[in-house]
C-alpha angles and dihedrals in degrees: 000000000000091000089053093056090048087051093052091050091050091047091060092047103047121048134162133175114271103007139020125232117204121198114205121188107208125168096334098311132095117241114197115196127180109253096227094057092051088049089055088050093052090048095049095035122215097321111128115239120258117254113260095016117139117246115265114249117220114236118249116275113264117214115210115230112255118261118249117255113263114259114253114254110271113233113240114260112257116250112255114239117250123249089249091054092048090049091051091050090049093049090048092054090045092053092050090052091047092051092049092053091047091050090052090052093046090053089051090048092053090049088052094245096134102169090054090047091053092052092053094045090050089050092052091055096041091055088062096040095047098039094093091233119127101247097192090047094049109068097195092049092043090055091047092050093049091048096048095046090048093051093046093049091049090054091044092053090050088050090048090055090051098045135304104343119245093353125101110247122246116250112258113259121243087253089057094054095043095074096110096049113142127205099227107108132174107256090223089055093050092046088054091050093052090051090052090050091061089065098040116114114212139148088221124077099253124199136185123215136135094285094053092039090052092057092044088054093047092051094042103039109031121072094225097048093043094049093046095050091041092057092047090053091050093051091047087068090069092057106020097100093048093046094049090051092050094047091049090050092057094041100242130135116283093224090068085084085085092070085081088063088066097034106048112337085249092298109142094198098054118132126189106228095208102047106019090238108154147187134031092311098033103237119183117243095251131053146081104279101120093257118131121223120177140130091294108031138032107187091192084085096050104101095209101042094042091049091055089049089049094050092048090048094049088051091051091049091050091051090052098047105024096222130084094215089054090045088054090049092048089053088059100035106022128267091250093056092047091049092051091049091052091049092051097049102027090229120118092192127108093214091050090051089047095053093042092058096244096129130069119241096261095053090044089059096036100075099039093050089052093049089047090052090050094052093046092048088056095050106028098157095050091058097043097265096120089117094068109134104180118212113255116269115273108253119179142162111238125208125181113226127187096193137064113269124176116234087229090063092045089050090055092049101048094028095235127133115261092237089057090055092045088053090051091048104036091158093070110099100187106036094256139073120263115270100219106040140044121271132189103231113204113214131180112280115276097020105094098095089045091052093048090048098050100034088063087070091066118069114246096239090053100048092097092065115014125095136216118227123197105216114240128195109282095024117137131179090258095051093048090046089054093047092057098032094240129128120263090232091056093046092048092048093049091057097036095246133131115255091247094044121128116238096203109133091019111128100204145347129222105226117211102220109174121244120243111173146109121320123208118220120199096264106010133054117224130192126202112219118243131199113292095017116141128178087260094056093044091049090051093050094055101030096239131132123259089235093056092045091050093048095047092051102031093241141149133190122022101270121103132190114242111251097026117137111232128196112231128181099225117151117249113222109241100160134021093244103026137046137178132211120233099227134150115273093258092045092047090051095050094048093046089053091050093049089048092049092051094047090052090046093054098038113108132179088233099041130046094173129104113250121258106213139315125264096242113163118277086228089069097038109102125213116277120255134217118274117213136139088268096046100144109195109027095080097066089046093047090046093054095038119115110225090192089065099038105050113195128147107279133221125224110271 
């Protein structure tokens, strides 16, 4: 059987498709056997075949199916980050955005571009407030918020010390820069001016003397005087048509338009730091002139309404005094003061009162500088003003609304910048129209119908907070919701859509941004603190003193916690011509006594009109500052101003 063992071994070593060949080495010779026969032997064993039996046929070879290729190893699924890790990364990214916005604002601040700095600073704080992350519950974000707000407040306080906070200052008026005018004029220059006067057309009785000639010389021959008056003339182009219409409507001389040269340089947001007088015509905050002033609106800063009030008041002064020069002096110094000066001297002449020392320095300069502006405006080329390029006339679409609408929503709807809308509506103090009275909203020309069409998509009760989003390619409900920090569910519900709906083909979406603002109780007005607010900014917004604001709310310092509700003593309008403060009994009694004392002080047998403004020296009169709803420093000055000593026309309060 040795050969058989060798065969089996060889069988396992040599294999070919179809049949096997076994090679057996036996006694020096090779024996080659067909593999199939050997396989039969192995199957049947060593039993000899029976005689006559047919040979056994090998079954056909069966080939096994190929094995499938092994599957490649699957990579292990990455571990999902925990909610805490996701929040940490989100906070990290948010802080980077906040720091970038703050750095941009800081760069603007260092360049002196305060309005741009304010926008970036506001954006930095808004990023955190609108992120949807709990600031107080997230230590890293809380620390960042405190740091950013502290730094912004520090820069704001520094800006307040230097001027009016994060608000661009108003350019000085020609009257402000004419403090150092001397009355020594070249005789040849004065002779030329008198010759020009002979051809000057005016509905006022113009005169030429040393005083008027000295101001003409200052405005014509000094760089500062020339540039300041030039800019005033340029700005006048924006309002001239409107002012001329209002003056004609009230039947007063057209050249009275040039009192705005001395008062504001035709700047409707000008505020006198010392007195609190404001607007193009510098009305005081209190008085019976048909101008509303409340927590929402200050019509002293409305160019049209304040001009009508100015024209009526000038007509009243002329009826009292019978002379336009005296009426102009009374506008500056107060009719009662002028009447008493006339009574003391027996001269109803401005120039006689001037020469006899009956007028303060400011009023002495007031009338001559206005006459100089009138003469130069009639002969611009002769006095070097041939380069006047008046601003284009102001053209607007006006819509009357009886609901509160935020200017950010208006900006979305008419596609105009918010600052342009603020400039068109300078009487708005809080960036939104009043909720309980009508308001004439001024819009860019040609946008009234668009406004009416789109505002209808926003519920009336939500127009003080919601936004309007024009859908852009690639927008989804989720991306729009993230942009405005609202939930997809709320956004979809506000637009009657499913949460998974496509907005392809949708023109616009109403965005339900929640309202967080002041609330008015029955007898007390409260204000909810916003980002960036300080006691100074809140005091300015509501026209109260820092001392009162601290006392009413038991506060110290200037920092405020966002979201805190502050009690403010702002009057609530209850009648078009008369309002009442909601004060405590003691505070109301004290204020009533003060008002009564002032009324008795200013009442004169010859004059029933409230005073306009004092004749404090121009040398102590500081340049006007911009009024806006975020004017940071004028409130304290208004609160501590003494209307009895700075007599400007006053608005109903």
